[in-house]
Backbone as numpy.savetxt, mean C-alpha at the origin, in Angstrom:
# Nx Ny Nz CAx CAy CAz Cx Cy Cz
19.45 24.24 -19.69 18.99 23.45 -20.82 18.15 22.26 -20.34
18.61 21.61 -19.29 17.87 20.49 -18.74 16.51 20.93 -18.20
16.49 22.08 -17.53 15.24 22.61 -16.98 14.21 22.85 -18.09
14.65 23.42 -19.20 13.71 23.70 -20.29 13.22 22.40 -20.92
14.09 21.40 -21.00 13.67 20.11 -21.54 12.62 19.47 -20.64
12.87 19.48 -19.34 11.91 18.90 -18.39 10.59 19.67 -18.39
10.67 20.99 -18.46 9.45 21.80 -18.54 8.64 21.45 -19.79
9.33 21.28 -20.90 8.66 20.91 -22.15 8.01 19.55 -22.07
8.68 18.58 -21.47 8.11 17.24 -21.33 6.89 17.26 -20.41
6.95 18.05 -19.36 5.82 18.15 -18.45 4.64 18.85 -19.14
4.92 19.89 -19.86 3.88 20.64 -20.57 3.20 19.76 -21.62
3.96 18.91 -22.29 3.40 18.05 -23.33 2.76 16.77 -22.77
2.81 16.61 -21.46 2.14 15.46 -20.84 2.99 14.21 -20.73
4.27 14.31 -20.99 5.16 13.15 -20.90 5.64 12.90 -19.47
5.65 13.93 -18.66 6.00 13.81 -17.24 4.80 14.24 -16.42
4.39 13.36 -15.49 3.22 13.67 -14.68 3.36 12.99 -13.32
3.29 13.77 -12.26 3.32 13.18 -10.92 2.13 12.27 -10.68
0.97 12.64 -11.21 -0.22 11.83 -11.04 -0.05 10.45 -11.66
0.47 10.42 -12.88 0.70 9.13 -13.55 1.76 8.33 -12.82
2.79 8.98 -12.31 3.82 8.29 -11.55 3.23 7.65 -10.31
2.40 8.40 -9.58 1.77 7.87 -8.37 0.88 6.68 -8.72
0.08 6.80 -9.77 -0.77 5.69 -10.20 0.06 4.45 -10.51
1.19 4.65 -11.15 2.06 3.54 -11.50 2.63 2.86 -10.26
3.10 3.65 -9.31 3.66 3.09 -8.08 2.59 2.32 -7.32
1.42 2.91 -7.17 0.33 2.25 -6.45 -0.06 0.97 -7.16
-0.17 1.01 -8.46 -0.55 -0.19 -9.22 0.47 -1.32 -9.02
1.76 -0.98 -9.03 2.81 -1.99 -8.87 2.91 -2.52 -7.45
2.69 -1.68 -6.46 2.99 -2.03 -5.08 1.78 -2.43 -4.22
0.60 -1.97 -4.55 -0.56 -2.13 -3.66 -0.89 -3.59 -3.36
-0.66 -4.49 -4.28 -1.01 -5.89 -4.03 0.01 -6.58 -3.13
1.13 -5.92 -2.84 2.19 -6.54 -2.05 2.55 -5.75 -0.80
2.28 -4.47 -0.79 2.76 -3.59 0.27 1.62 -2.84 0.94
1.89 -2.45 2.17 0.96 -1.63 2.92 1.09 -0.17 2.57
0.14 0.60 3.03 0.11 2.02 2.72 1.34 2.77 3.18
1.86 2.46 4.34 3.01 3.22 4.84 4.25 3.03 3.98
4.45 1.83 3.45 5.61 1.61 2.57 5.44 2.35 1.25
4.25 2.34 0.71 3.99 3.02 -0.56 4.13 4.52 -0.39
3.57 5.06 0.67 3.64 6.50 0.93 5.09 6.91 1.16
5.84 6.10 1.85 7.26 6.38 2.07 8.01 6.48 0.75
7.71 5.56 -0.16 8.35 5.60 -1.48 7.97 6.87 -2.24
6.70 7.26 -2.17 6.26 8.47 -2.85 6.92 9.71 -2.27
7.10 9.74 -0.96 7.77 10.88 -0.33 9.22 10.98 -0.77
9.87 9.85 -0.95 11.26 9.88 -1.44 11.35 10.49 -2.83
10.29 10.35 -3.61 10.28 10.89 -4.97 9.70 12.29 -5.04
9.28 12.85 -3.90 8.79 14.23 -3.79 7.74 14.57 -4.85
6.63 13.84 -4.81 5.57 14.08 -5.79 4.57 15.13 -5.33
4.71 15.64 -4.13 3.81 16.69 -3.65 2.93 16.19 -2.52
2.79 17.02 -1.51 2.05 16.63 -0.31 0.58 16.37 -0.58
-0.05 17.18 -1.38 -1.48 17.01 -1.65 -1.75 15.67 -2.34
-0.92 15.32 -3.29 -1.07 14.05 -4.02 -0.78 12.88 -3.09
0.19 13.02 -2.21 0.52 11.97 -1.25 -0.63 11.77 -0.27
-1.21 12.86 0.22 -2.33 12.77 1.16 -3.54 12.09 0.51
-3.83 12.45 -0.71 -4.94 11.84 -1.43 -4.71 10.34 -1.62
-3.50 9.98 -1.98 -3.16 8.57 -2.18 -3.22 7.80 -0.87
-2.75 8.41 0.21 -2.79 7.76 1.53 -4.23 7.46 1.93
-5.15 8.39 1.66 -6.56 8.16 1.98 -7.11 6.98 1.18
-6.80 6.91 -0.10 -7.27 5.81 -0.93 -6.70 4.47 -0.45
-5.42 4.45 -0.12 -4.79 3.22 0.34 -5.35 2.77 1.69
-5.67 3.72 2.55 -6.21 3.38 3.87 -7.56 2.67 3.76
-8.34 3.03 2.75 -9.66 2.40 2.58 -9.54 0.93 2.20
-8.45 0.53 1.59 -8.29 -0.86 1.15 -7.22 -1.62 1.92
-6.69 -1.01 2.97 -5.59 -1.60 3.74 -5.93 -2.99 4.28
-7.10 -3.13 4.88 -7.47 -4.41 5.48 -7.58 -5.51 4.43
-8.19 -5.20 3.32 -8.35 -6.20 2.26 -7.02 -6.58 1.64
-6.17 -5.60 1.42 -4.87 -5.89 0.82 -3.99 -6.69 1.77
-4.02 -6.35 3.05 -3.21 -7.09 4.02 -3.72 -8.52 4.16
-5.02 -8.70 4.10 -5.61 -10.04 4.17 -5.14 -10.88 2.98
-5.13 -10.30 1.80 -4.70 -11.03 0.61 -3.23 -11.43 0.69
-2.38 -10.52 1.18 -0.96 -10.83 1.32 -0.76 -11.93 2.36
-1.47 -11.83 3.47 -1.37 -12.84 4.53 -1.86 -14.20 4.03
-3.00 -14.21 3.32 -3.53 -15.46 2.78 -2.53 -16.15 1.87
-1.87 -15.38 1.04 -0.91 -15.94 0.09 0.30 -16.53 0.82
0.78 -15.87 1.85 1.98 -16.31 2.57 1.68 -17.38 3.61
0.62 -17.20 4.39 0.34 -18.10 5.50 -1.01 -18.82 5.35
-2.09 -18.07 5.36 -3.41 -18.64 5.19 -3.97 -19.40 6.38
-3.15 -19.63 7.40 -3.58 -20.37 8.58 -3.23 -19.53 9.80
-4.20 -19.39 10.71 -3.96 -18.60 11.91 -2.83 -19.21 12.74
-2.04 -18.38 13.38 -0.94 -18.89 14.19 -1.45 -19.65 15.42
-0.72 -20.70 15.77 -1.11 -21.51 16.93 -0.31 -21.15 18.17
0.85 -20.55 17.99 1.70 -20.20 19.12 2.01 -18.71 19.09
2.39 -18.14 20.23 2.78 -16.73 20.24 3.96 -16.45 19.30
4.86 -17.39 19.16 6.01 -17.20 18.26 5.55 -17.11 16.80
4.60 -17.97 16.42 4.07 -17.92 15.06 3.31 -16.61 14.83
2.56 -16.20 15.84 1.80 -14.94 15.73 2.76 -13.77 15.53
3.83 -13.75 16.31 4.82 -12.68 16.19 5.48 -12.70 14.82
5.77 -13.88 14.32 6.40 -14.00 13.00 5.48 -13.46 11.91
4.21 -13.82 11.97 3.26 -13.35 10.97 3.05 -11.84 11.08
2.99 -11.35 12.30 2.82 -9.91 12.52 4.03 -9.15 11.99
5.23 -9.65 12.24 6.44 -8.99 11.73 6.47 -8.97 10.21
6.04 -10.07 9.60 6.00 -10.14 8.14 5.11 -9.04 7.58
3.89 -8.91 8.13 2.96 -7.90 7.64 3.44 -6.49 7.95
4.03 -6.30 9.13 4.54 -4.98 9.50 5.69 -4.58 8.57
6.55 -5.51 8.23 7.67 -5.22 7.33 7.17 -4.84 5.94
6.01 -5.34 5.57 5.41 -4.98 4.29 4.74 -3.61 4.34
4.62 -3.02 5.53 4.07 -1.69 5.65 2.60 -1.63 6.00
2.03 -2.73 6.46 0.62 -2.73 6.83 0.44 -2.19 8.24
-0.70 -1.57 8.50 -0.96 -0.94 9.79 -1.18 -2.00 10.87
-0.93 -1.59 12.10 -1.11 -2.52 13.22 -2.58 -2.91 13.37
-3.48 -2.00 13.04 -4.90 -2.33 13.10 -5.28 -3.44 12.13
-4.78 -3.35 10.91 -5.06 -4.38 9.91 -4.43 -5.71 10.32
-3.22 -5.64 10.85 -2.53 -6.86 11.29 -3.30 -7.52 12.42
-3.75 -6.72 13.37 -4.52 -7.25 14.48 -5.80 -7.94 14.04
-6.52 -7.34 13.10 -7.76 -7.94 12.61 -7.50 -9.29 11.96
-6.44 -9.37 11.19 -6.13 -10.63 10.51 -5.76 -11.72 11.51
-4.90 -11.39 12.44 -4.40 -12.40 13.36 -5.41 -12.76 14.45
-6.48 -11.98 14.57 -7.57 -12.36 15.48 -8.47 -13.40 14.82
-8.39 -13.50 13.50 -9.13 -14.53 12.78 -10.55 -14.16 12.44
-10.82 -12.89 12.24 -12.16 -12.47 11.83 -12.51 -13.04 10.47
-13.75 -13.43 10.31 -14.20 -14.01 9.04 -14.88 -12.98 8.15
-14.46 -11.73 8.23 -15.08 -10.70 7.42 -14.76 -10.90 5.94
-15.65 -10.41 5.12 -15.46 -10.48 3.67 -14.82 -9.19 3.21
-13.58 -9.25 2.76 -12.83 -8.07 2.36 -13.00 -7.75 0.88
-13.69 -8.59 0.12 -13.76 -8.40 -1.33 -14.42 -7.08 -1.71
-15.36 -6.58 -0.91 -16.02 -5.31 -1.24 -15.04 -4.16 -1.15
-14.09 -4.21 -0.19 -13.11 -3.13 -0.07 -12.19 -3.10 -1.29
-11.79 -4.25 -1.79 -10.91 -4.28 -2.95 -11.64 -3.75 -4.17
-12.93 -4.05 -4.30 -13.69 -3.60 -5.45 -13.81 -2.09 -5.51
-13.75 -1.42 -4.34 -13.85 0.04 -4.31 -12.62 0.73 -4.87
-11.49 0.05 -4.89 -10.23 0.64 -5.34 -10.22 0.79 -6.80
């Protein structure tokens, strides 16, 4: 009985993995890195093809999103190795890639706004 109910809801458009993924990305992308979001999607088993597509989209904006999170929390480059490690751990715990973390903590003055606009 439950299976037929779920099938009916999916057929009528009330259940959709695509909409679920869009919702998760919308809620999490401004705070989390791609690996954390993808991990959450895998726990919900939305399908490998949809997860791969979402991972590609998130990877394109990873640097800009990590920069925004870092700016909000710190905004100032670390002066000591301990501060650098603390900031790197913060970003890593949020699921941002080591490449994005490295770019931020090196202090590049790149303009990330174009990457966010593509999303």
